[in-house]
C-alpha positions in Angstrom: 0.0 0.1 0.0 1.1 3.6 -0.7 2.3 5.8 2.2 0.3 9.0 1.0 0.1 11.7 3.6 -3.2 11.6 5.5 -5.7 14.1 3.9 -5.6 17.5 5.4 -9.3 17.4 6.2 -8.9 14.1 8.3 -6.2 15.8 10.2 -8.4 18.9 10.9 -11.3 16.5 11.8 -9.3 14.8 14.4 -8.4 18.2 15.8 -11.8 19.5 16.0 -13.1 16.3 17.4 -10.5 16.7 20.3 -11.9 20.0 21.1 -15.3 18.5 21.5 -13.9 15.5 23.6 -11.8 17.5 25.9 -14.7 20.1 26.5 -13.2 22.8 24.9 -16.3 22.9 22.8 -19.4 22.1 24.9 -22.8 20.9 23.7 -24.8 23.4 21.9 -21.8 25.7 21.6 -21.3 27.4 18.3 -18.2 26.3 16.5 -15.9 28.9 15.1 -16.8 29.9 11.4 -15.3 28.3 8.4 -13.2 31.5 7.8 -11.8 31.5 11.4 -11.0 27.8 11.1 -9.4 28.2 7.9 -7.2 31.2 9.1 -6.3 29.3 12.5 -5.1 26.1 10.6 -3.8 27.7 7.4 -6.1 25.6 5.3 -8.6 26.3 2.6 -12.3 26.8 3.2 -13.0 23.7 1.2 -10.7 21.6 3.5 -12.7 23.1 6.5 -16.0 22.4 4.9 -15.0 18.6 4.4 -14.0 18.2 8.0 -17.1 19.9 9.4 -19.2 17.9 6.9 -17.8 14.7 8.3 -18.4 15.6 11.9 -21.9 16.5 11.1 -22.4 13.2 9.2 -21.2 11.4 12.2 -23.5 13.4 14.5 -21.0 15.3 16.4 -22.2 18.7 14.9 -25.5 20.1 13.7 -26.2 23.1 11.6 -29.0 25.7 11.9 -30.0 27.5 8.9 -28.7 31.2 9.0 -27.1 30.9 12.4 -24.1 28.4 12.1 -22.7 25.2 13.2 -23.1 23.8 16.7 -21.9 20.9 18.9 -24.6 18.1 19.2 -25.7 16.8 22.4 -24.9 13.1 23.2 -28.5 11.9 23.3 -28.9 13.1 19.7 -26.0 10.9 18.5 -27.0 7.5 19.6 -28.9 6.6 16.5 -26.1 7.9 14.1 -23.6 6.2 16.2 -25.0 2.7 16.1 -22.2 1.7 13.7 -19.5 3.8 15.3 -15.9 2.4 16.0 -13.7 4.1 18.5 -10.0 4.2 17.8 -7.7 5.7 20.4 -4.1 6.0 19.7 -1.2 7.9 21.5 -1.2 10.4 18.8 -3.3 11.1 15.8 -1.3 13.4 13.3 2.2 12.6 14.3 4.8 10.4 12.9 3.4 6.9 11.7 -0.1 7.3 13.3 -1.8 8.7 10.3 -1.1 5.7 8.1 -2.4 3.4 10.8 -5.5 5.6 11.1 -6.2 5.8 7.3 -5.9 2.0 6.9 -8.3 1.3 9.7 -10.9 4.2 8.6 -10.8 3.0 4.9 -11.5 -0.7 6.0 -14.2 0.3 8.3 -16.0 2.5 5.7 -16.1 -0.2 3.3 -17.7 -2.4 6.1 -20.5 0.2 6.8 -18.9 1.5 9.9 -17.8 5.0 10.9 -14.8 5.8 13.2 -14.2 8.2 15.8 -10.5 9.2 16.5 -9.2 10.1 20.0 -5.7 10.7 21.3 -4.2 10.3 24.7 -1.0 12.3 23.8 0.7 9.6 25.6 -0.8 10.6 29.0 -2.5 8.0 31.4 -5.0 10.6 32.7 -6.1 11.3 29.1 -6.3 7.6 28.5 -8.7 7.3 31.3 -10.7 10.3 30.2 -11.0 8.7 26.8 -12.1 5.3 28.1 -14.7 6.9 30.4 -16.1 8.7 27.3 -16.1 5.6 25.2 -18.0 3.6 27.9 -20.6 6.3 28.1 -21.4 6.0 24.3 -22.9 3.1 22.3 -19.7 2.0 20.4 -19.8 -1.2 18.6 -16.0 -1.9 19.2 -12.8 -0.2 19.8 -9.1 -0.3 18.4 -6.8 0.9 21.3 -3.2 1.7 21.5 -2.0 1.5 25.1 -0.4 4.5 26.7 3.1 4.1 28.2 2.6 0.4 28.1 5.7 -0.3 30.3 4.6 2.0 33.2 1.6 -0.3 34.3 -2.0 0.1 33.7 -3.8 2.3 36.3 -7.0 2.3 34.3 -7.3 -1.5 34.5 -10.8 -1.2 35.9 -11.9 0.6 32.7 -10.7 -1.9 30.4 -12.3 -4.7 32.5 -15.6 -2.6 32.2 -15.4 -2.8 28.5 -15.4 -6.6 28.9 -18.2 -6.6 31.2 -20.3 -4.4 28.7 -19.3 -6.8 26.0 -17.8 -4.1 24.0 -15.2 -5.9 21.7 -11.6 -4.2 21.6 -8.3 -5.0 20.2 -4.9 -3.3 20.7 -2.2 -2.2 18.3 1.4 -1.9 18.6 1.4 -3.4 22.2 -1.1 -4.7 24.9 -1.1 -4.4 28.5 0.2 -7.7 29.9 -3.0 -8.4 32.1 -5.5 -8.2 29.3 -6.6 -10.9 27.0 -7.8 -8.9 24.1 -6.3 -9.8 20.6 -3.2 -7.7 19.7 -1.5 -6.6 16.5 2.1 -5.8 16.9 5.6 -5.9 15.5 8.2 -8.2 16.8 10.1 -5.2 18.2 12.7 -7.5 19.9 13.6 -9.1 16.6 13.8 -5.6 15.2 16.2 -4.5 18.0 18.2 -7.4 17.4 18.5 -7.0 13.6 19.5 -3.3 13.9 22.5 -4.2 16.2 23.3 -7.4 14.2 23.5 -5.4 10.9 26.0 -2.8 12.3 28.0 -5.7 14.0 28.2 -7.6 10.8 29.5 -4.6 9.1 32.3 -4.4 11.6 31.3 -2.0 14.1 32.2 -2.9 17.8 31.5 0.6 19.5 27.7 0.8 19.0 25.4 3.0 21.2 21.7 2.4 21.6 19.0 5.0 22.3 15.7 3.6 23.6 12.4 5.1 24.9 11.5 2.7 27.5 8.2 3.9 28.8 6.5 1.8 26.2 7.0 -1.9 25.7 7.9 -1.3 22.2 11.0 0.5 23.3 11.8 -2.0 26.0 11.7 -4.9 23.7 13.8 -3.2 21.1 16.3 -2.6 23.8 16.1 -6.2 24.7 16.9 -7.4 21.1 19.7 -4.8 21.0 21.5 -6.2 24.0 20.7 -10.0 22.8 22.8 -9.2 19.7 25.8 -8.1 21.9 25.5 -11.4 23.8 25.3 -13.5 20.7 28.5 -11.8 19.2 30.4 -11.6 22.4 30.6 -8.0 22.5 31.1 -6.0 25.8 28.0 -3.8 26.8 30.0 -0.7 28.2 28.7 1.7 30.9 27.5 4.2 28.2 26.2 1.7 25.7 22.7 2.4 26.3 20.8 5.7 26.7 17.2 5.2 27.9 14.6 8.0 28.1 10.9 8.6 28.6 8.5 10.4 26.2 8.8 13.7 27.9 12.7 13.6 27.5 12.8 12.5 23.8 14.0 15.8 22.5 16.7 16.3 25.3 18.2 13.3 26.8 19.3 11.3 23.8 20.6 14.3 22.0 22.6 15.5 24.9 23.9 12.0 25.4 24.9 11.8 21.8 26.7 15.0 21.9 28.8 14.0 24.8 29.6 10.6 23.3 30.6 12.0 19.9 33.0 14.5 21.5 35.1 11.8 23.3 38.3 10.7 21.7 37.1 6.9 22.1 33.6 7.6 20.6 31.0 5.2 19.1 31.1 4.4 15.4 27.5 3.6 15.2 24.0 4.4 16.7 20.9 2.3 16.9 17.8 4.5 17.4 14.5 3.7 19.0 12.8 5.2 15.8 13.3 7.3 12.8 12.2 10.5 14.5 15.2 10.1 16.9 17.5 9.1 14.2 16.8 12.3 12.5 17.5 14.2 15.7 20.8 12.4 16.2 21.8 13.2 12.6 21.9 16.8 13.8 23.9 15.8 16.8 26.5 14.4 14.2 26.5 17.6 12.3 27.0 19.6 15.3 30.3 17.7 16.4 31.5 17.9 12.7 30.9 14.3 11.8 29.3 13.0 8.6 26.9 10.1 8.3 27.8 7.4 7.2 31.6 8.3 6.6 32.2 8.9 10.3 29.2 7.5 12.1 26.5 4.9 10.9 22.9 5.6 12.2 20.1 3.0 11.8 16.3 4.0 12.6 13.1 2.0 13.2 9.6 2.1 11.7 10.5 3.0 8.0 8.5 6.4 8.3 8.4 9.1 5.9 11.1 10.8 7.9 13.4 7.9 6.9 13.8 9.5 3.4 13.1 13.2 4.2 16.6 14.3 5.0 19.7 14.3 2.8 20.8 11.1 4.4 18.4 8.4 3.6 18.0 6.1 6.8 18.6 2.4 7.0 15.8 1.4 9.2 13.4 -1.4 10.2 10.1 -1.8 8.6 6.6 -1.3 10.4 3.2 -2.4 8.7 1.6 0.9 9.4 -1.3 1.1 7.1 -1.6 -2.6 6.7 -1.8 -2.9 10.6 -4.8 -0.5 10.5 -6.5 -2.4 7.7 -6.0 -5.7 9.5 -7.2 -4.3 12.9 -10.4 -3.0 11.3 -11.0 -6.6 9.7 -10.4 -8.3 12.9 -12.6 -6.0 14.9 -15.4 -6.2 12.2 -15.2 -10.1 12.6 -15.5 -9.9 16.3 -18.5 -7.6 16.3 -20.4 -9.5 13.4 -19.3 -12.9 15.1 -18.1 -14.3 11.7 -16.1 -16.9 13.5 -16.6 -19.1 16.6 -12.9 -19.0 17.3 -11.2 -16.4 19.4 -9.1 -14.1 17.3 -5.4 -14.7 17.4 -2.7 -12.1 18.0 -0.9 -11.0 14.8 2.8 -10.6 15.0 4.6 -8.7 12.1 8.3 -9.6 11.4 10.3 -6.4 10.6 12.3 -6.3 7.6 15.8 -4.3 7.3 15.4 -1.5 4.8 19.0 -0.7 3.6 19.7 2.7 2.7 22.8 5.0 2.9 23.1 5.8 6.6 25.3 2.8 7.5 28.4 1.3 6.2 31.5 -0.6 7.3 33.6 1.6 9.5 36.9 2.6 7.8 35.5 2.0 4.4 34.6 4.9 2.0 31.0 5.4 1.4 29.9 4.9 -2.2 28.9 7.8 -4.1 
């Protein structure tokens, strides 16, 4: 499938929906005018009209002739929401998430369902608020990405309430360990291992890893990274691994990389938690006067659009993105419509290494 950018009206729809869900726009509040929204988001009136039209179609908004557009009350939405699916991710418009969302929405629409997007912004409190909102409305099913999955599940009771109310749900990218719902995820440990092994087989011995460890994806990528060191009998030095949380993603790894690269005995390669971080650490290399891959090899993860957005095209590990969204929707529709008596099985995607020009053997001139 193609990785075209998510349509602008869909991005705007998600943002306006977050205003309603957060209470910034309350029932019967008038929305800003098309002109005001277009100016605020630097979008055309036609794009704004499309977004508002979708929200009206799904029952979130209603129009009064000659007066404007208003936020609908929940009790006016029940009938329209009878085929509504909720999708909650940590982010909506950032990084790889638009591709996952687009895949799920297209498949749900084909199946006669509408989709309501929500985002936790990777915040446990917002996850709770979203779950409470979803439990208060007649959703047919839910697609959920857990928030900071490596930091426990303080919202367990709400997830158990979904089961009590027989609302089918599946999880994407990871699953809280104590839940028994189906999950679609990448084999992140295998990916971390493959990233480190690629560099080791090129001849690198001084390899640093940077992993976000408040989610299980990062913890498992780190696990695979260290397993490669054990397999190839390479020592794990004191500064081999830098771990950080979501809130630290723009500071801790960048500062650690700068310090490492300014040492006389510096690493010759970096393994990064994702492509977003790899792009940031490309800048750290530039700041210390190093070239990638001539002086430093860097490997990312997820094969996002960022991997080819800079002058250095990143070697990275694949992520199914849009295919994951499509298959998650298919699986949920099967659960809702009880197409099979068998309990759905987890789907584990195997990553593939995508070779580009950010990695090479140390001491060997890069091809031009």
